[in-house]
C-alpha positions as CSV (number, residue, x, y, z in Angstrom):
1,X,6.6,-11.3,7.1
2,X,3.4,-11.7,5.2
3,X,0.1,-11.2,7.0
4,X,-2.8,-13.5,6.3
5,X,-6.2,-12.0,5.7
6,X,-5.0,-9.1,3.5
7,X,-5.0,-8.7,-0.3
8,X,-1.7,-8.1,-2.1
9,X,-0.4,-6.8,-5.4
10,X,2.6,-7.9,-7.5
11,X,3.8,-4.3,-7.1
12,X,4.0,-4.9,-3.3
13,X,1.1,-3.0,-1.9
14,X,-1.4,-4.5,0.6
15,X,-5.1,-3.9,1.2
16,X,-7.1,-4.4,4.4
17,X,-10.8,-4.2,3.8
18,X,-12.9,-2.5,6.6
19,X,-16.5,-2.4,5.5
20,X,-16.8,0.1,2.5
21,X,-13.2,1.3,3.1
22,X,-9.8,-0.2,2.5
23,X,-6.5,0.6,4.2
24,X,-3.5,0.5,1.7
25,X,0.2,0.2,2.5
26,X,3.4,-1.3,1.3
27,X,4.4,-4.8,2.2
28,X,7.2,-5.8,4.6
29,X,9.0,-7.3,1.6
30,X,8.8,-4.0,-0.3
31,X,10.2,-2.0,2.6
32,X,13.0,-4.5,3.1
33,X,14.0,-4.3,-0.5
34,X,13.8,-0.5,-0.5
35,X,16.0,-0.1,2.5
36,X,15.8,3.0,4.7
37,X,12.7,5.0,3.6
38,X,13.5,8.8,3.8
39,X,10.5,10.4,2.1
40,X,6.9,9.6,1.1
41,X,4.6,11.5,-1.2
42,X,1.0,11.0,0.1
43,X,-2.1,11.3,-2.1
44,X,-4.5,14.2,-1.6
45,X,-7.7,13.5,0.4
46,X,-10.7,13.5,-1.9
47,X,-8.8,12.5,-5.0
48,X,-10.2,9.5,-6.9
49,X,-8.1,6.8,-8.6
50,X,-8.6,3.9,-10.8
51,X,-7.2,0.5,-10.0
52,X,-3.5,0.5,-10.8
53,X,-3.1,4.3,-10.9
54,X,0.0,5.7,-9.2
55,X,-1.3,7.4,-6.0
56,X,2.0,8.4,-4.3
57,X,5.7,7.5,-4.1
58,X,8.3,6.4,-1.6
59,X,12.0,7.3,-1.6
60,X,14.7,5.4,0.1
61,X,18.4,5.6,0.3
62,X,18.4,3.1,-2.6
63,X,15.6,4.1,-4.9
64,X,12.4,6.0,-5.6
65,X,9.2,3.9,-6.3
66,X,5.7,4.8,-7.3
67,X,2.8,3.5,-5.2
68,X,0.0,1.9,-7.2
69,X,-3.6,1.8,-5.8
70,X,-4.7,-1.8,-5.8
71,X,-8.4,-0.9,-6.1
72,X,-10.4,2.0,-7.6
73,X,-11.7,4.5,-5.0
74,X,-11.5,7.8,-3.4
75,X,-8.9,8.7,-0.7
76,X,-10.8,9.6,2.5
77,X,-7.8,9.8,4.8
78,X,-4.0,9.6,4.7
79,X,-1.5,8.7,7.4
80,X,0.0,12.1,8.1
81,X,2.4,10.6,10.6
82,X,4.4,9.3,7.6
83,X,5.2,12.9,6.4
84,X,7.4,13.6,9.4
85,X,8.5,10.0,10.0
86,X,8.5,7.9,6.8
87,X,10.8,5.5,8.5
88,X,7.8,4.1,10.3
89,X,7.2,2.0,7.2
90,X,10.5,0.3,7.9
91,X,9.6,-0.3,11.5
92,X,6.2,-1.9,10.8
93,X,4.9,-1.8,7.2
94,X,1.6,-3.4,8.1
95,X,0.8,-1.1,11.1
96,X,1.6,2.0,9.2
97,X,-0.9,2.2,6.4
98,X,-0.5,5.0,3.8
99,X,-4.1,5.8,2.7
100,X,-7.7,4.9,3.5
101,X,-9.8,4.6,0.4
102,X,-13.6,4.4,-0.1
103,X,-13.9,1.3,-2.3
104,X,-15.6,2.0,-5.6
105,X,-15.9,-1.6,-6.9
106,X,-15.5,-4.5,-4.5
107,X,-15.3,-7.0,-7.4
108,X,-11.8,-5.7,-8.1
109,X,-10.6,-7.4,-4.9
110,X,-10.8,-10.7,-6.8
111,X,-8.0,-9.7,-9.0
112,X,-5.6,-9.2,-6.1
113,X,-3.4,-11.9,-4.5
114,X,-4.0,-13.8,-1.3
115,X,-1.1,-14.1,1.1
116,X,-0.2,-17.5,-0.3
117,X,-0.3,-16.2,-3.9
118,X,1.9,-13.2,-2.9
119,X,4.5,-15.5,-1.2
120,X,4.6,-17.5,-4.5
121,X,4.8,-14.4,-6.7
122,X,7.7,-13.0,-4.6
123,X,9.4,-16.4,-4.3
124,X,9.8,-15.8,-0.6
């Protein structure tokens, strides 16, 4: 499942813009390929990242994968529910965002993929 109206990366993160902030998570395609997610490393609130920086990691029964921030910004909130229940990402990858980021440079959004481009990039 790919949701329209979000931005996507080739590394399988999604971005939902809400004013000056963006929610960031992993795609349904990513969680499906990872299998059962058993651990997540969340970023620290207040930490700033540049577009493309690793900001956390997920571990599944199959593999461990870094999470890359799709846009530059400062983490203002994390989804603490995921610490105790990382499997929520398997249940609904789009409802269970990972971090809320204050957007530093909105122009970076133009370098991200639309839902249609993401489908093509993943060959889904």
